[in-house]
PDB file with one MODEL, atoms N, CA, C and O in Angstrom:
MODEL        1
ATOM      1  N   MET A   1       6.019  10.907   6.500  1.00  0.00           N
ATOM      2  CA  MET A   1       5.178  10.404   6.347  1.00  0.00           C
ATOM      3  C   MET A   1       3.783  11.140   7.274  1.00  0.00           C
ATOM      4  O   MET A   1       2.564  11.118   7.104  1.00  0.00           O
ATOM      5  N   SER A   2       4.723  11.788   8.337  1.00  0.00           N
ATOM      6  CA  SER A   2       3.627  12.361   9.630  1.00  0.00           C
ATOM      7  C   SER A   2       2.710  13.711   8.528  1.00  0.00           C
ATOM      8  O   SER A   2       1.541  14.098   8.528  1.00  0.00           O
ATOM      9  N   LYS A   3       3.329  13.908   8.105  1.00  0.00           N
ATOM     10  CA  LYS A   3       2.419  15.539   7.417  1.00  0.00           C
ATOM     11  C   LYS A   3       1.143  14.663   6.492  1.00  0.00           C
ATOM     12  O   LYS A   3      -0.053  14.796   6.234  1.00  0.00           O
ATOM     13  N   LYS A   4       1.813  14.094   6.321  1.00  0.00           N
ATOM     14  CA  LYS A   4       0.278  13.134   5.024  1.00  0.00           C
ATOM     15  C   LYS A   4      -0.540  12.439   6.192  1.00  0.00           C
ATOM     16  O   LYS A   4      -1.589  11.929   5.797  1.00  0.00           O
ATOM     17  N   ALA A   5      -0.355  12.348   7.156  1.00  0.00           N
ATOM     18  CA  ALA A   5      -1.127  11.585   8.061  1.00  0.00           C
ATOM     19  C   ALA A   5      -1.949  12.247   8.746  1.00  0.00           C
ATOM     20  O   ALA A   5      -3.102  11.947   9.057  1.00  0.00           O
ATOM     21  N   ARG A   6      -0.993  13.711   9.130  1.00  0.00           N
ATOM     22  CA  ARG A   6      -2.195  14.264   9.658  1.00  0.00           C
ATOM     23  C   ARG A   6      -3.179  15.387   8.906  1.00  0.00           C
ATOM     24  O   ARG A   6      -4.065  16.009   9.491  1.00  0.00           O
ATOM     25  N   ALA A   7      -2.796  15.540   7.296  1.00  0.00           N
ATOM     26  CA  ALA A   7      -3.469  16.011   6.497  1.00  0.00           C
ATOM     27  C   ALA A   7      -4.573  15.461   6.329  1.00  0.00           C
ATOM     28  O   ALA A   7      -5.614  16.116   6.384  1.00  0.00           O
ATOM     29  N   ASP A   8      -4.557  14.216   6.105  1.00  0.00           N
ATOM     30  CA  ASP A   8      -5.661  13.410   6.129  1.00  0.00           C
ATOM     31  C   ASP A   8      -6.960  13.301   7.320  1.00  0.00           C
ATOM     32  O   ASP A   8      -8.190  13.304   7.287  1.00  0.00           O
ATOM     33  N   ALA A   9      -6.053  13.219   8.205  1.00  0.00           N
ATOM     34  CA  ALA A   9      -6.763  13.657   9.412  1.00  0.00           C
ATOM     35  C   ALA A   9      -7.991  14.324   9.677  1.00  0.00           C
ATOM     36  O   ALA A   9      -9.045  14.032  10.242  1.00  0.00           O
ATOM     37  N   LYS A  10      -7.353  15.664   8.882  1.00  0.00           N
ATOM     38  CA  LYS A  10      -8.064  16.842   8.581  1.00  0.00           C
ATOM     39  C   LYS A  10      -9.206  16.760   8.092  1.00  0.00           C
ATOM     40  O   LYS A  10     -10.318  17.056   8.527  1.00  0.00           O
ATOM     41  N   LYS A  11      -8.599  16.038   6.501  1.00  0.00           N
ATOM     42  CA  LYS A  11      -9.827  15.900   5.925  1.00  0.00           C
ATOM     43  C   LYS A  11     -10.590  14.794   6.222  1.00  0.00           C
ATOM     44  O   LYS A  11     -11.752  14.830   5.817  1.00  0.00           O
ATOM     45  N   HIS A  12     -10.256  13.894   6.781  1.00  0.00           N
ATOM     46  CA  HIS A  12     -11.634  12.666   7.185  1.00  0.00           C
ATOM     47  C   HIS A  12     -12.338  13.530   8.083  1.00  0.00           C
ATOM     48  O   HIS A  12     -13.550  13.565   7.871  1.00  0.00           O
ATOM     49  N   TYR A  13     -11.803  14.432   9.286  1.00  0.00           N
ATOM     50  CA  TYR A  13     -12.494  14.878  10.142  1.00  0.00           C
ATOM     51  C   TYR A  13     -13.637  15.927   9.708  1.00  0.00           C
ATOM     52  O   TYR A  13     -14.734  16.057  10.251  1.00  0.00           O
ATOM     53  N   ALA A  14     -13.046  16.770   8.414  1.00  0.00           N
ATOM     54  CA  ALA A  14     -14.301  17.199   8.196  1.00  0.00           C
ATOM     55  C   ALA A  14     -14.986  16.633   7.129  1.00  0.00           C
ATOM     56  O   ALA A  14     -15.712  17.464   6.584  1.00  0.00           O
ATOM     57  N   GLN A  15     -15.040  15.142   6.453  1.00  0.00           N
ATOM     58  CA  GLN A  15     -15.746  14.374   5.904  1.00  0.00           C
ATOM     59  C   GLN A  15     -16.828  14.209   7.293  1.00  0.00           C
ATOM     60  O   GLN A  15     -18.055  14.293   7.249  1.00  0.00           O
ATOM     61  N   HIS A  16     -16.185  14.015   8.211  1.00  0.00           N
ATOM     62  CA  HIS A  16     -17.099  13.235   9.835  1.00  0.00           C
ATOM     63  C   HIS A  16     -18.107  14.375  10.008  1.00  0.00           C
ATOM     64  O   HIS A  16     -19.278  14.140  10.308  1.00  0.00           O
ATOM     65  N   VAL A  17     -17.522  15.915   9.767  1.00  0.00           N
ATOM     66  CA  VAL A  17     -18.549  16.250  10.673  1.00  0.00           C
ATOM     67  C   VAL A  17     -19.676  17.002   9.598  1.00  0.00           C
ATOM     68  O   VAL A  17     -20.746  17.538   9.889  1.00  0.00           O
ATOM     69  N   ALA A  18     -18.966  16.819   8.121  1.00  0.00           N
ATOM     70  CA  ALA A  18     -20.493  17.256   6.994  1.00  0.00           C
ATOM     71  C   ALA A  18     -20.515  15.835   6.588  1.00  0.00           C
ATOM     72  O   ALA A  18     -20.086  15.467   5.494  1.00  0.00           O
ATOM     73  N   ALA A  19     -20.826  15.343   7.134  1.00  0.00           N
ATOM     74  CA  ALA A  19     -21.738  13.786   7.003  1.00  0.00           C
ATOM     75  C   ALA A  19     -22.670  13.712   8.466  1.00  0.00           C
ATOM     76  O   ALA A  19     -23.611  12.918   8.458  1.00  0.00           O
ATOM     77  N   GLY A  20     -22.450  14.442   9.592  1.00  0.00           N
ATOM     78  CA  GLY A  20     -23.481  14.821  10.573  1.00  0.00           C
ATOM     79  C   GLY A  20     -22.561  13.841  11.653  1.00  0.00           C
ATOM     80  O   GLY A  20     -23.329  13.504  12.553  1.00  0.00           O
ATOM     81  N   ARG A  21     -21.523  13.406  11.826  1.00  0.00           N
ATOM     82  CA  ARG A  21     -20.621  12.871  12.430  1.00  0.00           C
ATOM     83  C   ARG A  21     -21.354  11.519  12.784  1.00  0.00           C
ATOM     84  O   ARG A  21     -22.103  11.509  13.761  1.00  0.00           O
ATOM     85  N   PRO A  22     -21.211  10.635  12.201  1.00  0.00           N
ATOM     86  CA  PRO A  22     -21.847   9.218  12.023  1.00  0.00           C
ATOM     87  C   PRO A  22     -20.802   8.451  12.689  1.00  0.00           C
ATOM     88  O   PRO A  22     -19.618   8.751  12.533  1.00  0.00           O
ATOM     89  N   VAL A  23     -21.248   7.282  13.570  1.00  0.00           N
ATOM     90  CA  VAL A  23     -20.220   6.797  14.629  1.00  0.00           C
ATOM     91  C   VAL A  23     -20.920   5.208  14.097  1.00  0.00           C
ATOM     92  O   VAL A  23     -21.945   5.112  13.423  1.00  0.00           O
ATOM     93  N   CYS A  24     -20.112   4.092  14.572  1.00  0.00           N
ATOM     94  CA  CYS A  24     -19.978   2.691  14.081  1.00  0.00           C
ATOM     95  C   CYS A  24     -19.617   2.126  15.450  1.00  0.00           C
ATOM     96  O   CYS A  24     -19.263   2.715  16.471  1.00  0.00           O
ATOM     97  N   TYR A  25     -19.755   1.140  15.262  1.00  0.00           N
ATOM     98  CA  TYR A  25     -19.314  -0.153  16.840  1.00  0.00           C
ATOM     99  C   TYR A  25     -18.890  -1.246  15.967  1.00  0.00           C
ATOM    100  O   TYR A  25     -19.537  -2.145  15.429  1.00  0.00           O
ATOM    101  N   PRO A  26     -17.139  -0.830  15.952  1.00  0.00           N
ATOM    102  CA  PRO A  26     -16.108  -2.330  15.262  1.00  0.00           C
ATOM    103  C   PRO A  26     -15.817  -3.306  16.251  1.00  0.00           C
ATOM    104  O   PRO A  26     -15.299  -4.386  15.967  1.00  0.00           O
ATOM    105  N   TRP A  27     -16.243  -2.841  17.817  1.00  0.00           N
ATOM    106  CA  TRP A  27     -15.606  -4.191  18.732  1.00  0.00           C
ATOM    107  C   TRP A  27     -16.754  -4.725  19.150  1.00  0.00           C
ATOM    108  O   TRP A  27     -17.121  -4.312  20.250  1.00  0.00           O
ATOM    109  N   PRO A  28     -17.464  -5.539  18.609  1.00  0.00           N
ATOM    110  CA  PRO A  28     -18.918  -6.249  19.065  1.00  0.00           C
ATOM    111  C   PRO A  28     -18.717  -6.423  20.712  1.00  0.00           C
ATOM    112  O   PRO A  28     -19.760  -6.295  21.352  1.00  0.00           O
ATOM    113  N   ALA A  29     -17.772  -6.638  21.311  1.00  0.00           N
ATOM    114  CA  ALA A  29     -17.865  -6.827  23.024  1.00  0.00           C
ATOM    115  C   ALA A  29     -17.903  -5.314  23.767  1.00  0.00           C
ATOM    116  O   ALA A  29     -18.116  -5.098  24.960  1.00  0.00           O
ATOM    117  N   SER A  30     -17.617  -4.276  22.641  1.00  0.00           N
ATOM    118  CA  SER A  30     -17.486  -3.212  23.264  1.00  0.00           C
ATOM    119  C   SER A  30     -18.826  -2.360  22.785  1.00  0.00           C
ATOM    120  O   SER A  30     -19.496  -2.740  21.825  1.00  0.00           O
ATOM    121  N   MET A  31     -19.174  -1.085  23.601  1.00  0.00           N
ATOM    122  CA  MET A  31     -20.394  -0.178  23.064  1.00  0.00           C
ATOM    123  C   MET A  31     -19.715   0.792  23.047  1.00  0.00           C
ATOM    124  O   MET A  31     -20.298   1.859  23.237  1.00  0.00           O
ATOM    125  N   LYS A  32     -18.143   0.813  22.801  1.00  0.00           N
ATOM    126  CA  LYS A  32     -17.668   2.325  22.330  1.00  0.00           C
ATOM    127  C   LYS A  32     -17.810   2.605  20.765  1.00  0.00           C
ATOM    128  O   LYS A  32     -17.416   1.888  19.845  1.00  0.00           O
ATOM    129  N   PRO A  33     -18.674   4.198  20.678  1.00  0.00           N
ATOM    130  CA  PRO A  33     -18.762   4.290  19.522  1.00  0.00           C
ATOM    131  C   PRO A  33     -17.610   4.838  18.569  1.00  0.00           C
ATOM    132  O   PRO A  33     -17.248   5.990  18.809  1.00  0.00           O
ATOM    133  N   TRP A  34     -17.204   4.404  17.889  1.00  0.00           N
ATOM    134  CA  TRP A  34     -15.923   4.833  16.684  1.00  0.00           C
ATOM    135  C   TRP A  34     -16.622   5.634  15.448  1.00  0.00           C
ATOM    136  O   TRP A  34     -17.507   5.238  14.689  1.00  0.00           O
ATOM    137  N   PRO A  35     -15.844   7.066  15.493  1.00  0.00           N
ATOM    138  CA  PRO A  35     -16.064   7.837  14.072  1.00  0.00           C
ATOM    139  C   PRO A  35     -16.043   6.901  12.645  1.00  0.00           C
ATOM    140  O   PRO A  35     -15.161   6.106  12.318  1.00  0.00           O
ATOM    141  N   VAL A  36     -17.442   7.284  11.805  1.00  0.00           N
ATOM    142  CA  VAL A  36     -16.993   6.306  10.752  1.00  0.00           C
ATOM    143  C   VAL A  36     -15.701   6.717   9.880  1.00  0.00           C
ATOM    144  O   VAL A  36     -14.872   5.925   9.430  1.00  0.00           O
ATOM    145  N   HIS A  37     -15.700   8.161   9.729  1.00  0.00           N
ATOM    146  CA  HIS A  37     -14.442   8.645   8.778  1.00  0.00           C
ATOM    147  C   HIS A  37     -13.207   8.726   9.624  1.00  0.00           C
ATOM    148  O   HIS A  37     -12.419   9.647   9.409  1.00  0.00           O
ATOM    149  N   ARG A  38     -12.952   7.805  10.611  1.00  0.00           N
ATOM    150  CA  ARG A  38     -11.702   7.750  11.510  1.00  0.00           C
ATOM    151  C   ARG A  38     -11.601   6.775  11.061  1.00  0.00           C
ATOM    152  O   ARG A  38     -12.572   6.076  10.772  1.00  0.00           O
ATOM    153  N   LEU A  39      -9.634   6.240  10.755  1.00  0.00           N
ATOM    154  CA  LEU A  39      -9.169   4.946  10.654  1.00  0.00           C
ATOM    155  C   LEU A  39      -9.412   4.583  11.932  1.00  0.00           C
ATOM    156  O   LEU A  39      -9.717   5.360  12.836  1.00  0.00           O
ATOM    157  N   LEU A  40      -9.252   3.154  12.038  1.00  0.00           N
ATOM    158  CA  LEU A  40      -8.808   2.288  13.218  1.00  0.00           C
ATOM    159  C   LEU A  40      -7.298   2.370  13.534  1.00  0.00           C
ATOM    160  O   LEU A  40      -6.321   2.582  12.816  1.00  0.00           O
ATOM    161  N   GLU A  41      -7.418   2.174  14.616  1.00  0.00           N
ATOM    162  CA  GLU A  41      -5.559   2.348  15.057  1.00  0.00           C
ATOM    163  C   GLU A  41      -4.756   1.588  14.399  1.00  0.00           C
ATOM    164  O   GLU A  41      -3.682   2.087  14.065  1.00  0.00           O
ATOM    165  N   VAL A  42      -5.060   0.096  14.007  1.00  0.00           N
ATOM    166  CA  VAL A  42      -4.530  -0.828  13.836  1.00  0.00           C
ATOM    167  C   VAL A  42      -4.276  -0.299  11.813  1.00  0.00           C
ATOM    168  O   VAL A  42      -3.193  -0.382  11.232  1.00  0.00           O
ATOM    169  N   ASP A  43      -5.443   0.139  11.240  1.00  0.00           N
ATOM    170  CA  ASP A  43      -5.635   0.859  10.049  1.00  0.00           C
ATOM    171  C   ASP A  43      -4.749   2.163   9.281  1.00  0.00           C
ATOM    172  O   ASP A  43      -4.439   2.404   8.114  1.00  0.00           O
ATOM    173  N   SER A  44      -4.489   2.965  10.824  1.00  0.00           N
ATOM    174  CA  SER A  44      -3.696   4.096  10.494  1.00  0.00           C
ATOM    175  C   SER A  44      -2.421   3.547  10.702  1.00  0.00           C
ATOM    176  O   SER A  44      -1.688   3.974   9.809  1.00  0.00           O
ATOM    177  N   ARG A  45      -1.628   2.573  11.695  1.00  0.00           N
ATOM    178  CA  ARG A  45      -0.654   2.526  11.661  1.00  0.00           C
ATOM    179  C   ARG A  45      -0.168   1.534  10.358  1.00  0.00           C
ATOM    180  O   ARG A  45       0.969   1.759   9.943  1.00  0.00           O
ATOM    181  N   ASP A  46      -1.102   0.238   9.549  1.00  0.00           N
ATOM    182  CA  ASP A  46      -0.626   0.209   8.543  1.00  0.00           C
ATOM    183  C   ASP A  46      -0.223   1.025   7.056  1.00  0.00           C
ATOM    184  O   ASP A  46       0.428   0.616   6.095  1.00  0.00           O
ATOM    185  N   GLU A  47      -0.855   2.263   7.284  1.00  0.00           N
ATOM    186  CA  GLU A  47      -0.881   3.294   6.107  1.00  0.00           C
ATOM    187  C   GLU A  47       0.163   3.888   6.110  1.00  0.00           C
ATOM    188  O   GLU A  47       1.053   4.097   5.287  1.00  0.00           O
ATOM    189  N   TYR A  48      -0.049   4.168   7.225  1.00  0.00           N
ATOM    190  CA  TYR A  48       1.457   5.498   7.569  1.00  0.00           C
ATOM    191  C   TYR A  48       2.225   5.086   8.585  1.00  0.00           C
ATOM    192  O   TYR A  48       2.444   5.880   9.500  1.00  0.00           O
ATOM    193  N   GLY A  49       2.781   3.766   8.620  1.00  0.00           N
ATOM    194  CA  GLY A  49       3.864   3.414   9.642  1.00  0.00           C
ATOM    195  C   GLY A  49       3.035   3.817  11.492  1.00  0.00           C
ATOM    196  O   GLY A  49       1.958   4.229  11.924  1.00  0.00           O
ATOM    197  N   GLU A  50       4.303   3.391  12.009  1.00  0.00           N
ATOM    198  CA  GLU A  50       4.290   3.391  13.625  1.00  0.00           C
ATOM    199  C   GLU A  50       3.694   5.049  13.820  1.00  0.00           C
ATOM    200  O   GLU A  50       2.546   5.456  13.998  1.00  0.00           O
ATOM    201  N   LYS A  51       5.110   5.840  13.692  1.00  0.00           N
ATOM    202  CA  LYS A  51       5.166   7.025  14.271  1.00  0.00           C
ATOM    203  C   LYS A  51       3.776   7.965  13.037  1.00  0.00           C
ATOM    204  O   LYS A  51       3.452   9.031  13.559  1.00  0.00           O
ATOM    205  N   GLY A  52       3.072   7.731  11.733  1.00  0.00           N
ATOM    206  CA  GLY A  52       2.586   8.641  11.107  1.00  0.00           C
ATOM    207  C   GLY A  52       0.813   7.808  11.669  1.00  0.00           C
ATOM    208  O   GLY A  52      -0.241   8.392  11.923  1.00  0.00           O
ATOM    209  N   GLY A  53       1.049   6.643  11.688  1.00  0.00           N
ATOM    210  CA  GLY A  53      -0.587   6.214  12.466  1.00  0.00           C
ATOM    211  C   GLY A  53      -1.003   7.219  13.680  1.00  0.00           C
ATOM    212  O   GLY A  53      -2.072   7.814  13.814  1.00  0.00           O
ATOM    213  N   LEU A  54       0.424   7.244  14.732  1.00  0.00           N
ATOM    214  CA  LEU A  54      -0.040   7.656  15.766  1.00  0.00           C
ATOM    215  C   LEU A  54      -0.318   9.340  15.761  1.00  0.00           C
ATOM    216  O   LEU A  54      -1.000   9.905  16.616  1.00  0.00           O
ATOM    217  N   ALA A  55       0.576  10.244  14.243  1.00  0.00           N
ATOM    218  CA  ALA A  55       0.368  11.511  14.015  1.00  0.00           C
ATOM    219  C   ALA A  55      -1.448  11.690  13.660  1.00  0.00           C
ATOM    220  O   ALA A  55      -2.116  12.546  14.240  1.00  0.00           O
ATOM    221  N   TYR A  56      -1.954  10.872  12.782  1.00  0.00           N
ATOM    222  CA  TYR A  56      -2.926  10.719  12.807  1.00  0.00           C
ATOM    223  C   TYR A  56      -4.421  10.715  13.558  1.00  0.00           C
ATOM    224  O   TYR A  56      -5.506  11.201  13.242  1.00  0.00           O
ATOM    225  N   GLN A  57      -3.998  10.001  14.605  1.00  0.00           N
ATOM    226  CA  GLN A  57      -5.170   9.706  15.535  1.00  0.00           C
ATOM    227  C   GLN A  57      -4.644  10.716  16.679  1.00  0.00           C
ATOM    228  O   GLN A  57      -5.492  11.221  17.414  1.00  0.00           O
ATOM    229  N   VAL A  58      -3.671  10.942  16.811  1.00  0.00           N
ATOM    230  CA  VAL A  58      -3.723  12.305  17.804  1.00  0.00           C
ATOM    231  C   VAL A  58      -4.352  13.986  17.157  1.00  0.00           C
ATOM    232  O   VAL A  58      -4.802  14.979  17.729  1.00  0.00           O
ATOM    233  N   GLN A  59      -4.040  13.567  15.413  1.00  0.00           N
ATOM    234  CA  GLN A  59      -4.747  14.826  14.696  1.00  0.00           C
ATOM    235  C   GLN A  59      -5.941  15.088  14.961  1.00  0.00           C
ATOM    236  O   GLN A  59      -6.513  16.129  15.283  1.00  0.00           O
ATOM    237  N   PHE A  60      -6.459  13.475  14.708  1.00  0.00           N
ATOM    238  CA  PHE A  60      -8.162  13.722  14.786  1.00  0.00           C
ATOM    239  C   PHE A  60      -8.673  13.712  16.469  1.00  0.00           C
ATOM    240  O   PHE A  60      -9.866  13.947  16.663  1.00  0.00           O
ATOM    241  N   ARG A  61      -7.985  13.503  17.399  1.00  0.00           N
ATOM    242  CA  ARG A  61      -8.725  13.589  18.647  1.00  0.00           C
ATOM    243  C   ARG A  61      -8.014  15.314  18.671  1.00  0.00           C
ATOM    244  O   ARG A  61      -8.860  16.121  19.056  1.00  0.00           O
ATOM    245  N   GLU A  62      -7.224  15.683  18.474  1.00  0.00           N
ATOM    246  CA  GLU A  62      -7.166  17.295  18.760  1.00  0.00           C
ATOM    247  C   GLU A  62      -8.263  17.897  17.735  1.00  0.00           C
ATOM    248  O   GLU A  62      -8.746  18.955  18.140  1.00  0.00           O
ATOM    249  N   LEU A  63      -8.563  17.619  16.976  1.00  0.00           N
ATOM    250  CA  LEU A  63      -9.857  18.753  16.373  1.00  0.00           C
ATOM    251  C   LEU A  63     -11.073  18.475  16.606  1.00  0.00           C
ATOM    252  O   LEU A  63     -11.972  19.280  16.359  1.00  0.00           O
ATOM    253  N   PHE A  64     -11.371  16.795  17.330  1.00  0.00           N
ATOM    254  CA  PHE A  64     -12.725  16.746  18.384  1.00  0.00           C
ATOM    255  C   PHE A  64     -12.345  17.321  19.548  1.00  0.00           C
ATOM    256  O   PHE A  64     -13.375  17.568  20.176  1.00  0.00           O
ATOM    257  N   TRP A  65     -11.274  17.699  20.223  1.00  0.00           N
ATOM    258  CA  TRP A  65     -11.139  18.099  21.212  1.00  0.00           C
ATOM    259  C   TRP A  65     -11.501  19.986  21.266  1.00  0.00           C
ATOM    260  O   TRP A  65     -11.993  20.825  22.021  1.00  0.00           O
ATOM    261  N   ALA A  66     -10.740  19.847  19.639  1.00  0.00           N
ATOM    262  CA  ALA A  66     -10.806  21.828  19.773  1.00  0.00           C
ATOM    263  C   ALA A  66     -12.407  22.322  19.524  1.00  0.00           C
ATOM    264  O   ALA A  66     -12.848  23.441  19.786  1.00  0.00           O
ATOM    265  N   GLU A  67     -13.189  21.135  18.920  1.00  0.00           N
ATOM    266  CA  GLU A  67     -14.766  21.340  18.321  1.00  0.00           C
ATOM    267  C   GLU A  67     -15.690  21.086  19.837  1.00  0.00           C
ATOM    268  O   GLU A  67     -16.818  21.474  20.143  1.00  0.00           O
ATOM    269  N   VAL A  68     -14.957  20.496  20.389  1.00  0.00           N
ATOM    270  CA  VAL A  68     -15.745  20.355  21.909  1.00  0.00           C
ATOM    271  C   VAL A  68     -15.121  21.702  22.883  1.00  0.00           C
ATOM    272  O   VAL A  68     -15.289  21.759  24.101  1.00  0.00           O
ATOM    273  N   LYS A  69     -14.787  22.173  22.520  1.00  0.00           N
ATOM    274  CA  LYS A  69     -14.496  23.383  23.515  1.00  0.00           C
ATOM    275  C   LYS A  69     -15.104  24.434  23.105  1.00  0.00           C
ATOM    276  O   LYS A  69     -15.446  25.286  23.926  1.00  0.00           O
ATOM    277  N   GLU A  70     -15.367  24.590  21.733  1.00  0.00           N
ATOM    278  CA  GLU A  70     -15.814  25.571  21.185  1.00  0.00           C
ATOM    279  C   GLU A  70     -17.251  25.390  21.418  1.00  0.00           C
ATOM    280  O   GLU A  70     -17.970  26.378  21.569  1.00  0.00           O
ATOM    281  N   LEU A  71     -17.667  24.332  21.454  1.00  0.00           N
ATOM    282  CA  LEU A  71     -19.246  24.079  21.618  1.00  0.00           C
ATOM    283  C   LEU A  71     -19.809  24.885  23.057  1.00  0.00           C
ATOM    284  O   LEU A  71     -20.743  25.627  23.361  1.00  0.00           O
ATOM    285  N   MET A  72     -18.515  24.187  23.789  1.00  0.00           N
ATOM    286  CA  MET A  72     -18.401  24.389  25.336  1.00  0.00           C
ATOM    287  C   MET A  72     -18.476  25.915  25.410  1.00  0.00           C
ATOM    288  O   MET A  72     -19.387  26.267  26.159  1.00  0.00           O
ATOM    289  N   LYS A  73     -17.787  26.944  24.853  1.00  0.00           N
ATOM    290  CA  LYS A  73     -17.478  28.073  25.127  1.00  0.00           C
ATOM    291  C   LYS A  73     -18.531  29.083  24.513  1.00  0.00           C
ATOM    292  O   LYS A  73     -18.323  30.289  24.645  1.00  0.00           O
ATOM    293  N   ASN A  74     -19.770  28.584  23.778  1.00  0.00           N
ATOM    294  CA  ASN A  74     -20.663  28.930  23.200  1.00  0.00           C
ATOM    295  C   ASN A  74     -22.312  28.819  24.177  1.00  0.00           C
ATOM    296  O   ASN A  74     -23.458  29.254  24.060  1.00  0.00           O
ATOM    297  N   GLU A  75     -21.681  28.124  24.947  1.00  0.00           N
ATOM    298  CA  GLU A  75     -23.139  27.816  25.965  1.00  0.00           C
ATOM    299  C   GLU A  75     -23.051  28.627  26.920  1.00  0.00           C
ATOM    300  O   GLU A  75     -23.920  28.651  27.792  1.00  0.00           O
TER     301      GLU A  75
ENDMDL
END
């Protein structure tokens, strides 16, 4: 299940980038932006189980930080 979760995270991240990196604010009490194409932690756990949900979230964050690293390198 972790392999499927990581593959889905890669697919969702590609959709997120292609759509122009839109964000939403799913928590009314917080101004923390959340990528539209990224599953919430609860949803990823429901979809892939405890370990798979964690793998999904980790993969999505790794892709994000890899992109940030590349952008900073180009400056």
